[in-house]
Backbone as CSV, one residue per row, in Angstrom:
resi,resn,N_x,N_y,N_z,CA_x,CA_y,CA_z,C_x,C_y,C_z
1,MET,-5.843,17.671,-0.466,-6.568,16.452,-0.835,-5.715,15.228,-0.513
2,ILE,-6.341,14.243,0.122,-5.683,12.994,0.471,-5.948,11.957,-0.616
3,ALA,-4.913,11.236,-1.019,-5.069,10.127,-1.963,-4.992,8.820,-1.197
4,ILE,-5.860,7.885,-1.545,-5.846,6.545,-0.964,-5.704,5.541,-2.093
5,ILE,-4.705,4.669,-1.974,-4.519,3.586,-2.939,-4.992,2.308,-2.273
6,GLY,-5.993,1.676,-2.856,-6.550,0.453,-2.289,-5.917,-0.779,-2.905
7,GLY,-5.523,-1.716,-2.061,-4.925,-2.956,-2.540,-5.913,-4.099,-2.491
8,SER,-5.412,-5.329,-2.423,-6.269,-6.506,-2.361,-7.212,-6.397,-1.165
9,GLY,-8.494,-6.598,-1.424,-9.488,-6.480,-0.369,-10.087,-5.097,-0.243
10,LEU,-9.522,-4.110,-0.952,-10.037,-2.742,-0.889,-10.064,-2.127,-2.287
11,SER,-10.740,-2.798,-3.202,-10.867,-2.265,-4.557,-11.986,-1.242,-4.650
12,LYS,-12.816,-1.157,-3.600,-13.853,-0.139,-3.498,-13.792,0.447,-2.091
13,LEU,-14.072,1.733,-1.985,-14.034,2.413,-0.692,-15.444,2.895,-0.387
14,SER,-16.177,2.088,0.374,-17.600,2.360,0.606,-17.836,3.635,1.401
15,THR,-16.843,4.079,2.151,-17.002,5.289,2.960,-16.769,6.567,2.150
16,LEU,-16.376,6.424,0.891,-16.124,7.584,0.033,-17.417,8.030,-0.635
17,ASP,-17.814,9.257,-0.372,-18.981,9.860,-1.018,-18.506,10.425,-2.358
18,ILE,-18.711,9.656,-3.422,-18.114,9.969,-4.726,-18.843,11.118,-5.417
19,ASP,-18.055,12.117,-5.834,-18.573,13.245,-6.606,-18.424,13.011,-8.106
20,ARG,-17.290,12.453,-8.498,-17.039,12.240,-9.926,-15.937,11.220,-10.116
21,ARG,-15.874,10.693,-11.315,-14.805,9.788,-11.731,-14.093,10.411,-12.925
22,GLU,-12.795,10.221,-12.986,-12.027,10.834,-14.082,-10.974,9.866,-14.589
23,VAL,-10.981,9.655,-15.899,-9.935,8.869,-16.549,-8.779,9.811,-16.860
24,VAL,-7.614,9.538,-16.313,-6.451,10.421,-16.462,-5.451,9.793,-17.434
25,ARG,-5.024,10.567,-18.395,-3.955,10.141,-19.307,-2.626,10.637,-18.753
26,THR,-1.619,9.790,-18.773,-0.320,10.172,-18.217,0.784,9.949,-19.248
27,PRO,1.943,10.594,-19.047,3.085,10.347,-19.939,3.632,8.921,-19.798
28,TYR,3.141,8.169,-18.815,3.684,6.847,-18.511,2.689,5.726,-18.801
29,GLY,1.624,6.053,-19.520,0.643,5.038,-19.864,-0.603,5.140,-18.999
30,GLU,-1.373,4.058,-19.003,-2.658,4.063,-18.325,-2.517,3.706,-16.838
31,PRO,-3.157,4.464,-15.950,-3.230,4.063,-14.540,-4.080,2.796,-14.393
32,SER,-4.180,2.304,-13.191,-4.924,1.072,-12.939,-6.415,1.224,-13.175
33,GLY,-6.910,2.436,-13.174,-8.325,2.691,-13.413,-8.622,4.162,-13.261
34,ALA,-9.890,4.503,-13.423,-10.307,5.890,-13.254,-10.111,6.326,-11.806
35,LEU,-9.782,7.588,-11.623,-9.691,8.148,-10.283,-11.098,8.466,-9.797
36,GLN,-11.361,8.159,-8.542,-12.650,8.465,-7.924,-12.454,9.615,-6.946
37,PHE,-13.146,10.716,-7.192,-13.037,11.903,-6.355,-14.275,12.028,-5.472
38,GLY,-14.063,12.412,-4.237,-15.195,12.589,-3.339,-14.752,13.076,-1.987
39,HIS,-15.522,12.742,-0.962,-15.241,13.189,0.398,-15.440,12.056,1.391
40,ILE,-14.601,12.035,2.397,-14.796,11.211,3.578,-14.801,12.166,4.757
41,CYS,-15.956,12.280,5.408,-16.066,13.226,6.542,-15.599,14.627,6.154
42,ASP,-16.042,15.108,5.017,-15.726,16.454,4.508,-14.281,16.624,4.062
43,GLN,-13.462,15.560,4.179,-12.088,15.626,3.686,-12.071,15.257,2.202
44,GLN,-11.589,16.183,1.373,-11.503,15.894,-0.053,-10.540,14.731,-0.276
45,THR,-10.989,13.735,-1.023,-10.246,12.484,-1.157,-10.292,12.003,-2.597
46,VAL,-9.191,11.410,-3.051,-9.162,10.741,-4.348,-8.713,9.306,-4.115
47,PHE,-9.394,8.370,-4.779,-9.145,6.945,-4.557,-8.855,6.250,-5.880
48,ILE,-7.908,5.299,-5.834,-7.651,4.432,-6.977,-7.389,3.018,-6.469
49,ALA,-7.914,2.043,-7.195,-7.681,0.639,-6.864,-6.422,0.183,-7.591
50,ARG,-5.417,-0.200,-6.822,-4.106,-0.540,-7.379,-4.186,-1.658,-8.434
51,HIS,-5.004,-2.646,-8.167,-5.102,-3.809,-9.058,-6.261,-3.707,-10.045
52,GLY,-6.833,-2.505,-10.185,-7.998,-2.326,-11.031,-9.262,-2.610,-10.238
53,TYR,-10.377,-2.053,-10.672,-11.608,-2.169,-9.899,-12.223,-3.565,-9.993
54,GLY,-11.721,-4.388,-10.904,-12.124,-5.783,-10.942,-11.029,-6.707,-10.446
55,HIS,-10.000,-6.126,-9.843,-8.832,-6.860,-9.334,-8.254,-7.777,-10.423
56,THR,-7.871,-7.155,-11.532,-7.390,-7.904,-12.694,-5.919,-7.662,-13.009
57,ILE,-5.256,-6.758,-12.264,-3.867,-6.411,-12.573,-2.956,-7.013,-11.507
58,PRO,-2.078,-7.954,-11.879,-1.185,-8.565,-10.885,-0.113,-7.581,-10.431
59,PRO,0.493,-7.838,-9.282,1.446,-6.878,-8.696,2.575,-6.459,-9.630
60,HIS,3.149,-7.421,-10.367,4.298,-7.087,-11.219,3.898,-6.277,-12.451
61,ALA,2.584,-6.247,-12.775,2.113,-5.555,-13.972,1.438,-4.217,-13.665
62,VAL,1.358,-3.836,-12.400,0.773,-2.539,-12.038,1.635,-1.421,-12.632
63,ASN,0.988,-0.427,-13.237,1.721,0.720,-13.771,1.874,1.743,-12.641
64,TYR,2.855,1.507,-11.792,3.048,2.345,-10.602,3.329,3.797,-10.970
65,ARG,4.116,4.014,-12.010,4.434,5.392,-12.401,3.174,6.140,-12.816
66,ALA,2.327,5.498,-13.611,1.095,6.156,-14.052,0.183,6.461,-12.865
67,ASN,0.074,5.526,-11.931,-0.790,5.746,-10.768,-0.330,6.935,-9.930
68,ILE,0.960,6.952,-9.609,1.478,8.030,-8.748,1.427,9.366,-9.471
69,TRP,1.799,9.385,-10.745,1.751,10.632,-11.514,0.330,11.162,-11.587
70,ALA,-0.637,10.269,-11.826,-2.039,10.682,-11.942,-2.534,11.299,-10.642
71,LEU,-2.163,10.721,-9.503,-2.599,11.260,-8.223,-1.993,12.639,-7.962
72,LYS,-0.720,12.786,-8.292,-0.061,14.077,-8.136,-0.713,15.114,-9.051
73,HIS,-0.936,14.723,-10.291,-1.541,15.617,-11.288,-2.946,16.035,-10.859
74,ALA,-3.650,15.156,-10.166,-5.020,15.437,-9.737,-5.076,16.370,-8.531
75,GLY,-3.931,16.616,-7.908,-3.885,17.543,-6.793,-3.710,16.902,-5.435
76,ALA,-3.387,15.625,-5.393,-3.165,14.951,-4.106,-1.973,15.579,-3.389
77,GLU,-2.114,15.741,-2.082,-1.044,16.327,-1.271,-0.334,15.290,-0.406
78,ALA,-0.898,14.099,-0.314,-0.305,13.002,0.439,-0.991,11.717,0.013
79,ILE,-0.299,10.586,0.190,-0.831,9.294,-0.218,-0.807,8.321,0.947
80,ILE,-1.947,7.674,1.163,-2.015,6.539,2.080,-2.218,5.284,1.240
81,SER,-1.294,4.366,1.354,-1.380,3.092,0.641,-1.938,2.033,1.582
82,VAL,-2.908,1.256,1.085,-3.433,0.122,1.837,-3.049,-1.147,1.082
83,ALA,-2.441,-2.107,1.780,-1.966,-3.321,1.116,-2.063,-4.507,2.059
84,SER,-2.223,-5.682,1.475,-2.230,-6.916,2.263,-0.836,-7.535,2.220
85,VAL,-0.464,-8.181,3.320,0.869,-8.782,3.443,0.769,-10.109,4.180
86,GLY,1.865,-10.868,4.117,2.004,-12.072,4.916,2.863,-11.771,6.129
87,GLY,2.507,-12.346,7.261,3.247,-12.098,8.487,4.433,-13.034,8.642
88,ILE,5.613,-12.467,8.822,6.836,-13.245,9.063,7.144,-13.270,10.555
89,ALA,7.249,-12.092,11.151,7.529,-12.002,12.593,6.350,-12.559,13.384
90,GLU,6.641,-13.171,14.498,5.623,-13.829,15.320,4.506,-12.873,15.726
91,ARG,4.845,-11.618,15.995,3.834,-10.680,16.504,2.812,-10.281,15.445
92,PHE,3.133,-10.471,14.173,2.224,-10.062,13.113,1.378,-11.247,12.647
93,LYS,0.288,-11.461,13.367,-0.606,-12.571,13.089,-1.694,-12.142,12.096
94,PRO,-2.337,-13.088,11.425,-3.423,-12.739,10.495,-4.472,-11.850,11.162
95,GLY,-4.836,-10.785,10.464,-5.778,-9.811,10.992,-5.124,-8.605,11.617
96,SER,-3.821,-8.660,11.849,-3.106,-7.519,12.430,-2.998,-6.376,11.426
97,LEU,-2.954,-5.163,11.954,-2.689,-3.973,11.150,-1.370,-3.371,11.596
98,LEU,-0.613,-2.832,10.659,0.629,-2.156,11.023,0.920,-1.001,10.093
99,VAL,1.671,-0.048,10.604,2.172,1.079,9.819,3.679,0.902,9.723
100,PRO,4.184,0.388,8.600,5.618,0.078,8.507,6.465,1.343,8.522
101,ASP,7.737,1.162,8.919,8.658,2.295,8.892,9.873,2.038,8.008
102,GLN,10.026,0.784,7.537,11.145,0.476,6.648,10.709,-0.521,5.574
103,ILE,11.514,-0.602,4.523,11.184,-1.479,3.405,12.471,-2.034,2.804
104,ILE,12.415,-3.272,2.335,13.516,-3.878,1.581,12.954,-4.288,0.228
105,ASP,13.623,-3.884,-0.831,13.112,-4.089,-2.187,13.768,-5.303,-2.840
106,TYR,12.957,-6.321,-3.140,13.428,-7.508,-3.848,12.817,-7.602,-5.249
107,THR,12.143,-6.549,-5.683,11.514,-6.584,-6.999,12.565,-6.370,-8.082
108,TRP,12.195,-6.701,-9.302,13.114,-6.504,-10.426,12.298,-6.239,-11.695
109,GLY,12.897,-5.481,-12.605,12.291,-5.248,-13.904,11.131,-4.277,-13.922
110,ARG,10.824,-3.655,-12.798,9.722,-2.696,-12.757,10.239,-1.291,-13.063
111,LYS,9.411,-0.480,-13.694,9.775,0.915,-13.949,9.753,1.646,-12.606
112,SER,10.927,1.963,-12.095,11.021,2.380,-10.699,11.457,3.824,-10.488
113,THR,11.491,4.623,-11.559,11.872,6.025,-11.393,11.240,6.872,-12.491
114,PHE,10.971,8.128,-12.146,10.539,9.100,-13.153,11.737,9.714,-13.858
115,PHE,12.918,9.587,-13.252,14.128,10.186,-13.809,14.830,9.165,-14.695
116,ASP,14.223,8.912,-15.848,14.701,7.855,-16.734,14.609,8.338,-18.175
117,GLY,15.651,8.126,-18.942,15.637,8.538,-20.336,16.894,9.291,-20.711
118,PRO,17.185,9.367,-21.997,18.447,9.974,-22.451,18.570,11.461,-22.147
119,ASP,17.439,12.165,-21.992,17.484,13.604,-21.753,17.302,13.968,-20.284
120,GLN,17.225,12.953,-19.417,17.001,13.204,-18.003,18.325,13.306,-17.254
121,GLU,18.390,14.272,-16.350,19.557,14.352,-15.481,19.498,13.220,-14.453
122,VAL,20.645,12.872,-13.909,20.700,11.845,-12.877,20.233,12.456,-11.560
123,VAL,19.179,11.869,-10.990,18.627,12.339,-9.714,18.563,11.145,-8.767
124,GLN,19.151,11.310,-7.589,19.163,10.245,-6.584,18.507,10.782,-5.318
125,VAL,17.233,10.413,-5.120,16.508,10.930,-3.961,16.932,10.189,-2.697
126,ASP,16.923,10.901,-1.580,17.204,10.265,-0.293,16.029,9.368,0.083
127,PHE,16.336,8.132,0.500,15.288,7.155,0.818,15.606,6.462,2.140
128,THR,16.358,7.160,2.988,16.746,6.587,4.279,15.523,6.147,5.076
129,ASP,14.551,7.026,5.159,13.278,6.716,5.804,12.207,6.732,4.715
130,PRO,11.814,5.558,4.225,10.951,5.502,3.036,9.519,5.976,3.251
131,TYR,9.070,6.009,4.504,7.709,6.437,4.795,7.738,7.765,5.536
132,ASP,6.814,8.647,5.190,6.778,9.978,5.786,6.402,9.893,7.267
133,SER,7.248,10.430,8.133,7.053,10.282,9.580,5.804,11.016,10.063
134,GLY,5.548,12.192,9.510,4.373,12.953,9.929,3.078,12.256,9.555
135,LEU,3.022,11.711,8.354,1.825,11.008,7.902,1.631,9.718,8.683
136,ARG,2.726,9.034,8.991,2.641,7.824,9.811,2.025,8.150,11.171
137,GLN,2.481,9.235,11.774,1.983,9.591,13.100,0.506,9.946,13.053
138,ARG,0.077,10.597,12.000,-1.341,10.935,11.864,-2.194,9.673,11.750
139,ILE,-1.690,8.650,11.068,-2.414,7.380,10.970,-2.500,6.707,12.336
140,LEU,-1.393,6.717,13.056,-1.375,6.100,14.392,-2.321,6.823,15.346
141,THR,-2.354,8.143,15.264,-3.265,8.921,16.111,-4.717,8.618,15.762
142,ALA,-5.007,8.526,14.463,-6.367,8.219,14.022,-6.795,6.825,14.461
143,SER,-5.852,5.881,14.456,-6.193,4.518,14.871,-6.582,4.486,16.345
144,ALA,-5.897,5.275,17.156,-6.241,5.338,18.580,-7.634,5.919,18.774
145,LYS,-7.955,6.981,18.017,-9.289,7.585,18.101,-10.367,6.621,17.610
146,ALA,-10.001,5.790,16.633,-10.952,4.833,16.068,-11.106,3.595,16.936
147,GLY,-10.243,3.450,17.943,-10.284,2.272,18.791,-9.732,1.033,18.118
148,GLU,-8.869,1.249,17.111,-8.284,0.135,16.372,-6.838,-0.081,16.808
149,THR,-6.504,-1.316,17.136,-5.130,-1.658,17.497,-4.287,-1.758,16.236
150,ILE,-3.161,-1.065,16.229,-2.283,-1.083,15.061,-0.837,-1.033,15.545
151,PHE,0.028,-1.777,14.900,1.437,-1.811,15.276,2.170,-0.622,14.665
152,ASP,3.023,-0.016,15.458,3.847,1.106,15.023,5.212,0.567,14.605
153,GLY,5.444,0.495,13.300,6.739,0.064,12.791,6.743,-1.374,12.312
154,GLY,7.753,-1.662,11.519,7.923,-2.979,10.923,8.586,-2.826,9.573
155,THR,9.326,-3.836,9.175,10.030,-3.802,7.886,9.295,-4.663,6.868
156,TYR,8.959,-4.049,5.758,8.194,-4.657,4.675,9.176,-5.176,3.622
157,ALA,9.094,-6.466,3.306,9.859,-7.036,2.198,8.974,-7.021,0.960
158,ALA,9.387,-6.286,-0.065,8.617,-6.204,-1.308,9.188,-7.196,-2.315
159,THR,8.412,-8.231,-2.623,8.854,-9.271,-3.557,8.161,-9.108,-4.905
160,GLN,8.643,-9.835,-5.906,8.196,-9.628,-7.266,6.783,-10.146,-7.539
161,GLY,6.443,-11.340,-7.027,5.148,-11.915,-7.364,5.070,-12.264,-8.843
162,PRO,3.902,-12.717,-9.326,2.674,-12.833,-8.542,2.588,-14.098,-7.672
163,ARG,3.539,-15.004,-7.833,3.492,-16.202,-6.988,3.829,-15.840,-5.554
164,LEU,3.366,-16.667,-4.630,3.759,-16.511,-3.236,5.156,-17.100,-3.022
165,GLU,5.738,-16.826,-1.893,7.125,-17.213,-1.638,7.221,-18.665,-1.156
166,THR,8.404,-19.230,-1.280,8.667,-20.529,-0.680,8.997,-20.338,0.796
167,ALA,8.906,-21.433,1.556,9.264,-21.361,2.971,10.721,-20.948,3.147
168,ALA,11.594,-21.433,2.263,13.015,-21.076,2.353,13.227,-19.592,2.066
169,GLU,12.474,-19.052,1.121,12.597,-17.625,0.827,12.159,-16.780,2.022
170,ILE,11.104,-17.208,2.701,10.654,-16.480,3.885,11.720,-16.525,4.983
171,THR,12.366,-17.660,5.128,13.459,-17.762,6.104,14.575,-16.787,5.752
172,ARG,14.880,-16.674,4.475,15.899,-15.716,4.033,15.463,-14.278,4.332
173,LEU,14.200,-13.957,4.042,13.707,-12.606,4.308,13.774,-12.279,5.796
174,GLU,13.459,-13.272,6.621,13.539,-13.070,8.061,14.973,-12.783,8.489
175,ARG,15.921,-13.516,7.923,17.338,-13.257,8.235,17.744,-11.852,7.809
176,ASP,17.147,-11.374,6.732,17.450,-10.024,6.241,16.844,-8.932,7.113
177,GLY,15.944,-9.316,8.003,15.339,-8.333,8.895,13.909,-7.965,8.565
178,ALA,13.274,-8.693,7.638,11.898,-8.385,7.251,10.906,-8.934,8.271
179,ASP,9.843,-8.180,8.505,8.778,-8.575,9.423,7.532,-9.063,8.697
180,VAL,7.271,-8.484,7.519,6.124,-8.872,6.707,6.566,-8.906,5.251
181,VAL,5.760,-9.557,4.410,6.108,-9.665,2.995,4.894,-9.352,2.136
182,GLY,5.127,-8.555,1.093,4.077,-8.204,0.139,4.693,-7.973,-1.226
183,MET,3.866,-7.566,-2.189,4.341,-7.476,-3.568,4.162,-6.104,-4.210
184,THR,3.640,-5.118,-3.465,3.314,-3.840,-4.111,3.966,-2.621,-3.460
185,GLY,4.773,-2.825,-2.430,5.352,-1.686,-1.719,6.355,-0.894,-2.526
186,MET,6.983,-1.556,-3.487,7.951,-0.890,-4.365,7.617,-1.213,-5.819
187,PRO,7.778,-0.231,-6.697,8.414,1.086,-6.509,7.455,2.193,-6.073
188,GLU,6.267,1.828,-5.629,5.267,2.830,-5.287,5.809,3.884,-4.321
189,ALA,6.480,3.415,-3.260,6.951,4.343,-2.224,7.999,5.311,-2.752
190,VAL,8.937,4.826,-3.534,10.006,5.700,-4.009,9.502,6.658,-5.097
191,LEU,8.528,6.229,-5.886,7.966,7.128,-6.894,7.259,8.306,-6.228
192,ALA,6.556,8.036,-5.135,5.938,9.130,-4.383,7.000,10.079,-3.841
193,ARG,8.106,9.519,-3.366,9.201,10.356,-2.854,9.766,11.234,-3.972
194,GLU,9.923,10.679,-5.162,10.462,11.465,-6.274,9.560,12.649,-6.618
195,LEU,8.247,12.492,-6.456,7.321,13.585,-6.749,7.007,14.416,-5.506
196,GLU,7.774,14.172,-4.415,7.649,14.934,-3.170,6.243,14.844,-2.589
197,LEU,5.664,13.642,-2.678,4.367,13.367,-2.079,4.572,12.582,-0.788
198,PRO,4.190,13.115,0.370,4.266,12.322,1.602,3.502,11.009,1.410
199,TYR,4.108,9.913,1.842,3.554,8.584,1.574,3.715,7.722,2.816
200,ALA,2.642,7.031,3.192,2.692,6.086,4.294,1.746,4.941,3.962
201,ALA,1.901,3.838,4.674,1.127,2.639,4.357,0.420,2.086,5.577
202,ILE,-0.760,1.532,5.328,-1.469,0.710,6.308,-1.447,-0.706,5.758
203,LEU,-0.784,-1.611,6.468,-0.660,-2.986,6.007,-1.590,-3.890,6.806
204,VAL,-2.256,-4.777,6.087,-3.146,-5.761,6.703,-2.493,-7.132,6.562
205,VAL,-2.231,-7.787,7.672,-1.655,-9.131,7.627,-2.777,-10.111,7.282
206,ALA,-2.714,-10.658,6.072,-3.780,-11.534,5.579,-3.551,-12.998,5.943
207,ASN,-2.290,-13.352,6.209,-1.960,-14.759,6.462,-0.565,-14.854,7.080
208,HIS,-0.281,-15.993,7.686,1.097,-16.298,8.040,1.869,-16.514,6.734
209,ALA,3.086,-16.014,6.664,3.918,-16.243,5.483,4.238,-17.733,5.356
210,ALA,4.670,-18.141,4.183,4.940,-19.557,3.898,5.885,-20.165,4.928
211,GLY,5.495,-21.338,5.441,6.319,-22.032,6.423,6.129,-21.566,7.842
212,ARG,5.211,-20.588,8.056,4.975,-20.037,9.384,3.541,-20.331,9.831
213,GLY,3.362,-20.561,11.123,2.028,-20.712,11.683,1.193,-21.743,10.953
214,ASN,-0.063,-21.383,10.646,-0.928,-22.325,9.940,-0.657,-22.371,8.437
215,SER,0.389,-21.657,7.997,0.847,-21.741,6.603,2.102,-22.594,6.488
216,GLU,2.311,-23.465,7.465,3.532,-24.273,7.480,3.669,-25.106,6.209
217,HIS,2.569,-25.660,5.734,2.623,-26.521,4.552,1.880,-25.938,3.348
218,ARG,0.946,-25.016,3.608,0.139,-24.469,2.513,-0.566,-23.211,2.990
219,ILE,-0.686,-22.219,2.089,-1.439,-20.999,2.398,-2.840,-21.158,1.842
220,SER,-3.843,-21.031,2.689,-5.242,-21.159,2.281,-5.754,-19.822,1.769
221,MET,-6.019,-19.737,0.456,-6.513,-18.490,-0.112,-7.937,-18.188,0.352
222,ASP,-8.711,-19.221,0.635,-10.062,-18.996,1.166,-9.988,-18.296,2.516
223,GLN,-9.056,-18.727,3.357,-8.893,-18.099,4.657,-8.347,-16.685,4.520
224,VAL,-7.484,-16.460,3.536,-6.976,-15.117,3.267,-8.125,-14.165,2.969
225,ASP,-9.052,-14.599,2.107,-10.194,-13.751,1.743,-11.051,-13.426,2.957
226,ILE,-11.281,-14.398,3.819,-12.085,-14.170,5.021,-11.403,-13.167,5.942
227,THR,-10.093,-13.335,6.123,-9.328,-12.431,6.986,-9.359,-11.008,6.446
228,LEU,-9.193,-10.856,5.127,-9.189,-9.524,4.520,-10.543,-8.838,4.656
229,GLN,-11.619,-9.576,4.470,-12.951,-8.975,4.589,-13.152,-8.372,5.970
230,LYS,-12.740,-9.094,6.991,-12.901,-8.599,8.361,-11.966,-7.423,8.635
231,ALA,-10.709,-7.559,8.212,-9.714,-6.528,8.521,-9.964,-5.231,7.756
232,MET,-10.458,-5.319,6.533,-10.682,-4.099,5.753,-11.807,-3.254,6.326
233,ALA,-12.732,-3.859,7.032,-13.751,-3.069,7.727,-13.081,-2.184,8.782
234,ARG,-12.066,-2.717,9.446,-11.323,-1.939,10.432,-10.523,-0.826,9.754
235,VAL,-9.967,-1.133,8.570,-9.211,-0.121,7.829,-10.126,1.028,7.417
236,ARG,-11.326,0.707,6.946,-12.265,1.760,6.558,-12.631,2.632,7.760
237,ASN,-12.793,2.022,8.920,-13.061,2.779,10.136,-11.898,3.697,10.471
238,LEU,-10.691,3.176,10.348,-9.493,3.972,10.620,-9.395,5.162,9.666
239,LEU,-9.627,4.898,8.385,-9.530,5.968,7.386,-10.587,7.048,7.623
240,GLN,-11.757,6.635,8.064,-12.804,7.608,8.350,-12.378,8.531,9.496
241,HIS,-11.779,7.959,10.529,-11.298,8.789,11.635,-10.109,9.646,11.211
242,PHE,-9.266,9.106,10.326,-8.143,9.892,9.816,-8.675,11.130,9.098
243,CYS,-9.642,10.936,8.223,-10.160,12.046,7.433,-10.939,13.036,8.291
244,SER,-11.625,12.546,9.316,-12.375,13.461,10.183,-11.431,14.357,10.965
245,SER,-10.218,13.878,11.229,-9.236,14.692,11.961,-8.577,15.730,11.077
246,CYS,-8.759,15.590,9.748,-8.130,16.528,8.810,-8.965,17.768,8.600
247,THR,-10.256,17.696,8.940,-11.154,18.815,8.630,-11.269,19.771,9.813
């Protein structure tokens, strides 16, 4: 079973033929919402909206541990994360899709491990390559079959939010080697690694990052919404081809 986590612009997955919904209780509190079980092209799929189905949970308040644990508990064998980001590198313009291969974590104060507590042994998982290479390749192959252009690789800067970054902060992230910036990539990716769930991401560039392109002086949220609506249709097409290749 494939798990899909929907971010901003994908709080509902219209291509999912829903069989049932299930509220899952976890040792880590409440997930972002009920899990939706169903099929996409005969591929068994479970879906959860990261920010809640009414988009009411900000990035820093998402219960990442509960979400990942719930998906694992439900029988998910791999996770595809869908998230919106701002483009830092020139090649990542609004509307672009990419499958990142690296991440830099700038978040703080988030519950970022399952191995926490006085009775837990110290466990340090390898995170050299934060995204599963096999799952990434399957997404890239599906995008080609779907006729969707998608970039292979890129470094995701995960910031705390919920505010957007300053132009100076984006300049710093660029110096650090970041290509795009978002607020939900961590600790989601490492929690999946701790539970040995292959994890990869499809990122949608919703806007130029602060101080870049047409966001030089201000980021237009109205334009962000328009860009996401168009780009998420492409993501749904990609996911449909991904799932059809699994059956």
